ZAMARGU-4260 file (C-alpha; in steps of 0.2 Angstrom, whole numbers, plus 5000, padded with zeros to 4 digits):
<rodrens>
0) 4899/4875/4938 | 4898/4893/4934 | 4881/4898/4928 | 4883/4906/4911 | 4872/4904/4897
5) 4884/4897/4883 | 4870/4894/4870 | 4868/4913/4868 | 4878/4922/4855 | 4885/4938/4863
10) 4890/4955/4856 | 4900/4970/4863 | 4911/4985/4858 | 4929/4979/4860 | 4938/4996/4857
15) 4939/5010/4868 | 4924/5023/4868 | 4926/5039/4859 | 4932/5045/4841 | 4947/5035/4833
20) 4953/5027/4817 | 4942/5011/4818 | 4930/5003/4830 | 4928/4984/4833 | 4912/4975/4837
25) 4915/4957/4843 | 4903/4943/4843 | 4906/4925/4850 | 4894/4910/4849 | 4888/4897/4838
30) 4876/4908/4828 | 4890/4922/4827 | 4894/4919/4809 | 4875/4916/4804 | 4871/4933/4812
35) 4886/4941/4803 | 4878/4934/4786 | 4862/4943/4790 | 4870/4960/4792 | 4885/4958/4780
40) 4884/4964/4762 | 4900/4958/4751 | 4902/4968/4733 | 4906/4950/4726 | 4892/4942/4735
45) 4902/4932/4747 | 4893/4923/4762 | 4904/4923/4778 | 4897/4906/4782 | 4907/4898/4766
50) 4922/4907/4771 | 4939/4899/4778 | 4943/4902/4795 | 4954/4918/4800 | 4950/4927/4785
55) 4945/4945/4782 | 4932/4952/4770 | 4927/4969/4764 | 4909/4975/4763 | 4896/4984/4771
60) 4883/4982/4786 | 4866/4985/4781 | 4849/4985/4790 | 4833/4985/4780 | 4842/4989/4765
65) 4851/5003/4772 | 4870/5005/4775 | 4876/5007/4792 | 4895/5007/4788 | 4908/5001/4777
70) 4917/4987/4786 | 4931/4974/4786 | 4924/4958/4794 | 4935/4945/4802 | 4929/4927/4802
75) 4937/4915/4816 | 4928/4899/4817 | 4929/4887/4833 | 4939/4880/4841 | 4954/4891/4836
80) 4948/4907/4843 | 4949/4917/4859 | 4934/4910/4866 | 4934/4893/4857 | 4918/4897/4850
85) 4914/4906/4833 | 4920/4924/4833 | 4916/4937/4821 | 4924/4955/4822 | 4917/4969/4813
90) 4929/4983/4810 | 4920/4999/4808 | 4926/5017/4806 | 4929/5025/4822 | 4917/5036/4832
95) 4903/5032/4844 | 4888/5034/4832 | 4896/5021/4819 | 4902/5008/4831 | 4886/5009/4841
100) 4875/5007/4826 | 4884/4993/4821 | 4883/4985/4839 | 4865/4989/4839 | 4863/4980/4822
105) 4870/4963/4829 | 4859/4964/4844 | 4842/4966/4833 | 4849/4952/4823 | 4850/4940/4837
110) 4864/4944/4848 | 4863/4947/4867 | 4874/4960/4874 | 4889/4953/4883 | 4892/4955/4902
115) 4908/4963/4908 | 4922/4951/4904 | 4911/4938/4897 | 4922/4934/4881 | 4936/4930/4893
120) 4925/4921/4905 | 4920/4910/4890 | 4938/4907/4886 | 4940/4902/4904 | 4924/4891/4905
125) 4928/4883/4889 | 4946/4877/4894 | 4957/4889/4883 | 4963/4897/4897 | 4963/4896/4917
130) 4958/4908/4930 | 4977/4914/4933 | 4979/4917/4914 | 4962/4926/4913 | 4967/4939/4927
135) 4982/4941/4917 | 4972/4947/4904 | 4964/4961/4915 | 4980/4965/4921 | 4988/4967/4904
140) 4974/4979/4900 | 4977/4990/4915 | 4996/4990/4915 | 5002/5005/4922 | 5022/5003/4917
145) 5033/4993/4907 | 5036/4980/4921 | 5019/4978/4925 | 5016/4974/4906 | 5029/4963/4905
150) 5024/4953/4920 | 5006/4951/4916 | 5010/4946/4896 | 5021/4933/4906 | 5007/4927/4916
155) 4996/4927/4900 | 5007/4915/4892 | 5005/4904/4907 | 5021/4907/4918 | 5012/4907/4935
160) 5000/4893/4929 | 5015/4882/4924 | 5024/4883/4942 | 5008/4880/4951 | 5004/4865/4940
165) 5021/4857/4943 | 5018/4859/4961 | 5001/4851/4961 | 5008/4837/4952 | 5021/4833/4965
170) 5008/4835/4979 | 4996/4824/4970 | 5009/4810/4968 | 5012/4809/4987 | 4992/4810/4990
175) 4991/4795/4978 | 5005/4785/4985 | 4999/4788/5004 | 4980/4782/4998 | 4986/4768/4988
180) 4997/4762/5003 | 4984/4764/5015 | 4971/4754/5003 | 4983/4740/4998 | 4996/4739/5012
185) 5001/4721/5007 | 5008/4727/4990 | 5013/4745/4994 | 5024/4749/5010 | 5025/4764/5019
190) 5041/4760/5027 | 5054/4774/5027 | 5041/4784/5018 | 5041/4798/5031 | 5059/4802/5027
195) 5056/4802/5009 | 5041/4812/5010 | 5052/4826/5021 | 5065/4826/5008 | 5051/4829/4994
200) 5042/4842/5003 | 5058/4853/5006 | 5059/4859/4987 | 5040/4862/4987 | 5041/4873/5002
205) 5057/4883/4995 | 5047/4885/4978 | 5032/4892/4987 | 5043/4902/4999 | 5052/4909/4983
210) 5034/4914/4974 | 5028/4923/4990 | 5046/4932/4992 | 5041/4939/4975 | 5025/4947/4981
215) 5034/4963/4985 | 5041/4965/4968 | 5025/4959/4961 | 5015/4973/4971 | 5026/4987/4966
220) 5025/4982/4948 | 5005/4982/4947 | 5002/4997/4960 | 5019/5007/4959 | 5030/5012/4973
225) 5023/5021/4987 | 5036/5036/4988 | 5036/5050/5001 | 5047/5065/4999 | 5054/5070/5016
230) 5065/5086/5021 | 5066/5102/5029 | 5056/5117/5022 | 5065/5125/5007 | 5075/5109/5005
235) 5068/5107/4987 | 5056/5094/4989 | 5043/5103/4979 | 5056/5108/4965 | 5061/5089/4964
240) 5042/5084/4963 | 5040/5096/4949 | 5056/5090/4940 | 5050/5072/4941 | 5032/5077/4935
245) 5039/5088/4921 | 5028/5102/4925 | 5026/5115/4938 | 5013/5106/4949 | 5020/5110/4967
250) 5022/5128/4972 | 5040/5134/4973 | 5043/5149/4984 | 5057/5155/4994 | 5046/5156/5009
255) 5048/5141/5022 | 5033/5131/5025 | 5025/5134/5008 | 5018/5116/5007 | 5007/5113/5021
260) 4998/5097/5015 | 5003/5081/5006 | 5002/5083/4987 | 5000/5066/4977 | 5005/5062/4960
265) 5007/5047/4949 | 5025/5048/4939 | 5033/5036/4928 | 5052/5035/4927 | 5059/5023/4914
270) 5045/5011/4914 | 5043/5012/4935 | 5028/5018/4943 | 5029/5030/4957 | 5014/5036/4967
275) 5023/5051/4974 | 5018/5062/4990 | 5026/5078/4992 | 5024/5083/5011 | 5026/5098/5022
280) 5043/5102/5027 | 5049/5093/5044 | 5052/5105/5057 | 5047/5110/5074 | 5033/5125/5072
285) 5020/5132/5082 | 5009/5136/5067 | 4994/5125/5069 | 4991/5122/5050 | 5009/5118/5047
290) 5010/5106/5063 | 4996/5096/5056 | 5005/5096/5038 | 5021/5089/5046 | 5010/5076/5056
295) 5004/5069/5040 | 5020/5070/5032 | 5026/5058/5046 | 5011/5046/5043 | 5013/5046/5025
300) 5032/5041/5027 | 5028/5027/5039 | 5016/5020/5026 | 5029/5022/5012 | 5038/5008/5001
305) 5051/5022/4998 | 5057/5038/5006 | 5066/5050/4997 | 5075/5063/5009 | 5081/5080/5001
310) 5094/5088/5010 | 5097/5107/5008 | 5115/5104/5004 | 5117/5125/5005 | 5112/5125/5023
315) 5122/5116/5038 | 5113/5101/5045 | 5101/5105/5061 | 5090/5095/5074 | 5076/5093/5061
320) 5088/5085/5049 | 5094/5073/5063 | 5076/5069/5067 | 5072/5065/5049 | 5090/5054/5047
325) 5084/5045/5063 | 5067/5041/5056 | 5074/5034/5040 | 5087/5023/5048 | 5083/5005/5043
330) 5070/5010/5031 | 5070/5008/5012 | 5077/5027/5008 | 5086/5037/4995 | 5095/5052/5001
335) 5098/5067/4990 | 5111/5081/4993 | 5102/5094/4984 | 5107/5112/4978 | 5124/5106/4972
340) 5124/5121/4960 | 5127/5132/4976 | 5141/5132/4987 | 5138/5117/4999 | 5138/5117/5018
345) 5136/5099/5020 | 5149/5086/5016 | 5143/5070/5006 | 5153/5057/5015 | 5148/5064/5032
350) 5130/5064/5027 | 5131/5046/5022 | 5139/5041/5039 | 5127/5051/5049 | 5110/5044/5039
355) 5116/5026/5036 | 5111/5028/5017 | 5122/5031/5001 | 5118/5049/4995 | 5116/5055/4977
360) 5121/5072/4974 | 5108/5083/4963 | 5101/5099/4958 | 5084/5099/4957 | 5083/5117/4949
365) 5096/5113/4935 | 5088/5096/4934 | 5104/5086/4937 | 5106/5070/4945 | 5088/5064/4942
370) 5096/5048/4931 | 5106/5043/4946 | 5090/5043/4956 | 5080/5032/4944 | 5094/5019/4944
375) 5094/5018/4962 | 5076/5016/4962 | 5078/5001/4950 | 5092/4993/4961 | 5081/4995/4977
380) 5066/4988/4971 | 5070/4977/4956 | 5088/4973/4959 | 5095/4980/4945 | 5087/4970/4933
385) 5071/4961/4929 | 5071/4945/4919 | 5054/4937/4914 | 5061/4921/4907 | 5062/4912/4922
390) 5057/4921/4937 | 5040/4923/4941 | 5032/4937/4949 | 5016/4936/4960 | 5006/4952/4958
395) 4988/4946/4962 | 4982/4947/4981 | 4971/4933/4978 | 4987/4922/4973 | 4997/4927/4987
400) 4983/4922/5000 | 4982/4905/4991 | 5000/4902/4992 | 5001/4908/5011 | 4988/4894/5015
405) 4999/4880/5004 | 5014/4885/5014 | 5005/4883/5031 | 4998/4866/5024 | 5014/4860/5018
410) 5024/4865/5035 | 5009/4856/5044 | 5015/4840/5035 | 5032/4842/5040 | 5027/4845/5059
415) 5016/4829/5058 | 5031/4819/5051 | 5041/4826/5064 | 5028/4822/5077 | 5027/4804/5071
420) 5009/4805/5067 | 5000/4792/5056 | 5001/4794/5037 | 4983/4797/5034 | 4986/4814/5042
425) 4998/4819/5030 | 4986/4817/5015 | 4974/4829/5024 | 4986/4844/5025 | 4992/4839/5007
430) 4975/4838/5000 | 4972/4856/5007 | 4989/4862/5000 | 4983/4854/4982 | 4966/4862/4983
435) 4973/4880/4988 | 4984/4879/4973 | 4970/4874/4963 | 4961/4890/4968 | 4974/4900/4958
440) 4970/4891/4942 | 4951/4891/4945 | 4948/4874/4950 | 4936/4872/4965 | 4933/4890/4967
445) 4916/4898/4971 | 4905/4905/4957 | 4904/4921/4966 | 4922/4924/4967 | 4923/4919/4948
450) 4909/4932/4943 | 4918/4945/4954 | 4934/4943/4945 | 4926/4945/4928 | 4914/4958/4933
455) 4930/4970/4934 | 4934/4968/4915 | 4929/4980/4902 | 4913/4975/4891 | 4921/4970/4876
460) 4934/4958/4883
</rodrens>
């Protein structure tokens, strides 16, 4: 079992550092209410230990007869708390000094400073949540867009855990049947069992494959879409970047080759996160610096989730355009026919036929067509709509690795059946699949891994 001293009562600041309306100091442990009583002074002489659970009380925090701050104190008694321990939250006035003074008072009165993520670690160790849900807590805090938040909240509610538990129960049933039959062959027959096992494995394999197939959507939800803007010099790439950002971040001039290096920014579009890279214009050039910029542009595009190809609609297509169109063929890309506010020298239908992608007419200068771009990004990555009621999205790399191992083990069982291997071979791989899924929930995981996961949390969570 993970080495954590659950006998200590811990304390930490649970709100962000800096000035604000309120600050919260959280305590958890068997002495939390007793320690709070040492510090809390009620105008009506209340003792917190005598109050009902999940109640709030007005008063002051005092040390050596001196008022530290005027506060509201929430009393929550085990087991119906975040950690399943007694929890006290002291709501102070916002500001570093006030909150820190109250924290120091709790430490002086008998608390230990909480380690990063220790409140959530205690919730895990005390069985209120599993490890997948604990990781979802961190994901909720770190969510960078609407979809990431919805997915994390869904996982916190147990969407991933339920799917994993269902799979484990089915696998465990097969393991138990095999072991029972091997131990008691007189009463439990394995005749015809390999065929029944194959039938049972098929939906399990499909379920794991569906979860793994969601990893791509899950990654772009949590990390954002790696997006590279490509095009010839003066096609309007930097203008598009500025429109998406809502500020003049990239330099825009009439001089070709202004952008010579990659410019990276994080952009939010209707709840979607884009990690956007504006690149040097793609063209043959003898300028050494510009040539390096073009090489970097191609390298960035090769690693991108999405390429936005900006075409200068006021100029006829040339060899540089043809090279870009050949590069994006077969890749996930959106083609923008820019400068529609000018007389067009490029036909939209001909461009679509040439590049093999749908074309969206825009004017970056006039900020027209941007909504159509946003909708196309949604369609490409989230199939137009994301539902968090039934569909589960895997956003955690650790979960993905465990699912890959699970899938391999289940396929090995199928292979053993096909090869006519003895039944005890089946249980070995079934057990491995069961254990791999258990790692997602936090069962049979190494202490070091758990410590590493919780070390990434903020101090008061």
